[in-house]
C-alpha positions in Angstrom: -5.0 -35.7 4.1 -8.5 -34.9 2.8 -8.4 -33.0 -0.4 -11.6 -30.7 1.2 -11.2 -28.0 3.6 -14.6 -27.5 5.7 -15.9 -24.1 6.5 -18.5 -23.3 9.5 -21.0 -20.6 9.1 -20.2 -17.5 11.4 -22.9 -15.9 13.6 -22.1 -12.4 12.9 -20.0 -9.7 11.3 -17.3 -9.9 13.9 -14.5 -12.0 13.5 -15.5 -15.5 15.0 -12.7 -15.9 17.4 -14.8 -17.7 20.1 -16.5 -19.8 17.4 -12.9 -21.0 16.5 -11.9 -22.1 20.0 -14.9 -24.4 20.0 -14.1 -26.3 16.7 -11.1 -28.1 15.5 -9.1 -26.5 12.8 -10.8 -26.9 9.0 -7.3 -27.5 8.0 -3.5 -27.8 9.0 -0.5 -26.7 6.4 2.2 -29.5 7.4 3.8 -30.3 4.0 6.4 -28.7 2.0 5.6 -27.4 -1.5 7.0 -30.6 -2.7 5.0 -32.9 -0.8 7.7 -33.8 2.2 6.3 -33.3 5.8 7.4 -30.1 7.1 7.3 -31.5 10.9 5.5 -30.2 13.9 7.5 -27.5 14.5 6.1 -25.6 11.5 2.5 -27.4 11.1 0.0 -24.2 11.0 -3.6 -24.7 11.9 -6.3 -23.2 9.9 -9.7 -22.0 11.1 -12.5 -21.1 8.4 -15.8 -19.5 8.6 -18.3 -17.8 6.4 -21.5 -15.9 6.1 -23.5 -14.3 3.5 -21.1 -11.3 3.5 -17.8 -12.7 2.9 -15.2 -15.7 4.4 -12.8 -15.8 7.9 -9.4 -17.3 8.3 -7.4 -17.7 11.4 -3.9 -19.0 11.1 -2.0 -20.3 14.3 1.5 -20.3 13.2 4.5 -21.8 15.5 7.7 -20.2 15.3 11.5 -20.2 16.6 12.1 -16.6 15.2 10.4 -14.1 13.0 11.5 -13.1 9.9 9.9 -9.5 9.0 10.3 -6.1 7.8 9.0 -3.4 10.2 9.4 -0.7 7.6 6.4 -1.8 5.3 3.2 0.0 6.2 -0.2 -1.6 7.3 -2.5 0.8 5.5 -1.8 -0.3 2.4 -1.0 -3.3 0.2 2.5 -4.4 0.7 4.2 -5.2 -2.9 6.9 -7.9 -2.1 5.4 -9.1 1.3 5.9 -12.9 0.1 9.6 -12.2 0.6 9.2 -12.3 4.3 7.2 -14.5 6.9 3.6 -14.5 5.5 0.4 -16.8 5.6 -1.5 -16.9 2.4 -5.2 -17.6 1.3 -6.0 -18.4 -2.6 -9.5 -18.4 -3.7 -11.1 -19.2 -6.9 -15.1 -19.1 -7.2 -16.3 -21.8 -8.9 -17.7 -19.8 -11.7 -14.3 -18.4 -12.6 -10.7 -19.1 -13.7 -9.7 -15.8 -11.9 -8.5 -16.3 -8.4 -7.5 -13.9 -5.6 -4.6 -13.9 -3.5 -4.7 -12.4 0.3 -1.7 -12.2 2.5 -0.7 -11.0 6.0 2.4 -10.8 7.9 3.1 -11.0 11.6 3.0 -7.7 11.9 -0.4 -7.5 10.2 1.2 -6.0 6.9 -0.9 -7.4 4.3 -1.3 -7.6 0.4 -4.4 -8.6 -1.8 -4.1 -9.5 -5.7 -6.7 -10.3 -8.3 -5.1 -13.0 -10.7 -6.4 -14.0 -14.2 -3.3 -15.6 -15.5 -0.6 -16.3 -13.3 2.6 -13.9 -14.0 1.0 -12.8 -17.1 -2.3 -11.0 -16.2 -2.1 -9.7 -12.3 -3.9 -6.9 -10.5 -1.8 -5.6 -7.9 -4.0 -2.4 -7.5 -7.3 -4.4 -7.0 -8.5 -3.4 -3.7 -10.4 -6.2 -1.7 -11.5 -4.2 1.5 -9.9 -7.3 3.4 -9.2 -6.7 7.4 -6.6 -8.6 9.3 -5.9 -8.9 13.0 -2.4 -10.6 14.1 -1.4 -11.5 17.9 2.3 -12.7 18.7 2.2 -15.0 21.8 5.8 -15.1 22.4 5.2 -17.1 25.4 4.0 -19.8 23.3 6.2 -19.0 20.4 2.8 -18.5 18.2 1.3 -16.1 15.9 -2.0 -15.9 15.2 -3.0 -13.9 12.1 -7.1 -13.4 10.9 -8.4 -12.2 8.0 -11.7 -11.0 7.0 -12.5 -11.1 3.5 -15.8 -9.5 2.1 -17.6 -11.1 -1.0 -18.7 -7.8 -2.5 -15.4 -6.6 -3.9 -14.7 -10.2 -5.5 -18.1 -9.9 -7.3 -17.1 -6.7 -8.8 -14.0 -8.0 -9.8 -15.7 -11.0 -11.7 -18.8 -8.7 -12.7 -21.3 -11.4 -11.4 -23.0 -12.3 -8.0 -21.4 -15.1 -5.9 -24.3 -16.2 -3.3 -22.8 -18.2 -0.5 -24.8 -21.0 0.7 -24.4 -24.5 2.0 -23.1 -27.0 -0.4 -21.1 -24.6 -2.5 -17.6 -25.5 -3.6 -14.9 -23.2 -4.3 -11.3 -24.3 -5.3 -8.6 -22.7 -2.8 -5.1 -23.3 -1.4 -3.2 -22.2 1.8 0.5 -21.6 2.1 3.0 -20.2 4.6 6.5 -19.0 4.0 8.7 -18.8 7.0 12.3 -17.9 7.5 15.3 -16.6 5.3 17.3 -18.2 2.5 19.2 -20.6 2.7 16.6 -22.0 5.1 13.5 -20.9 3.7 10.2 -23.1 4.4 7.4 -22.9 1.5 4.7 -24.9 2.9 1.3 -25.9 1.1 -2.0 -27.1 2.2 -2.1 -28.8 -1.1 1.7 -29.4 -2.7 2.0 -28.3 -5.8 4.7 -30.7 -7.1 6.6 -28.3 -9.1 10.3 -28.4 -9.5 11.1 -25.1 -7.2 8.7 -23.6 -4.7 5.7 -21.8 -6.7 2.1 -21.7 -5.4 0.6 -20.4 -8.4 -0.6 -23.7 -9.6 -4.5 -23.6 -10.0 -4.9 -27.5 -10.8 -3.4 -28.5 -7.2 -6.3 -26.1 -5.5 -8.0 -28.2 -3.1 -12.0 -27.9 -2.5 -13.3 -25.2 -0.3 -16.6 -26.6 0.8 -19.1 -24.7 2.4 -21.1 -26.2 5.0 -24.1 -25.0 7.4 
């Protein structure tokens, strides 16, 4: 698979669902963190888009059953969300070593984190102002999650402007975690090839290419 993920420009501030129905996925998460093939039953298609205000991601994740916690709130960042079914976006602008983590569950619970140094300097209080939507298509055994990630809070966190324009390249990775132990699945768009499941490996990030 290519080491680049392609993004299309977004026509307006509404989430570009109609646009995503007309274009192929930008990437597919279909391998485990260690590089093994995860199989079609877990292959998760990801669409990406951008405009001057921010970035948009849509995950379409097939499932046989869902592992969720209904008690977690949807109106605030849910610490520990990664312990259940989630999809995740890690973003690192080209001018920084700091990166941002965004997660969403099948129930539209969410988490946003600013990471300066993995497991050493992590800010769970950072507010990305992200927006999420989720749809469960039970007849198709498919859950769809959409994330809108505004640019301005990332600029504030990094204390610099991040003008989005065609030709820019950021670093990014995409993940999915599904099921409960001992049969838990840790999938990565760009495998990290660590001894055990570990997503926080910036050196494994792929290229996020901004296209017209």
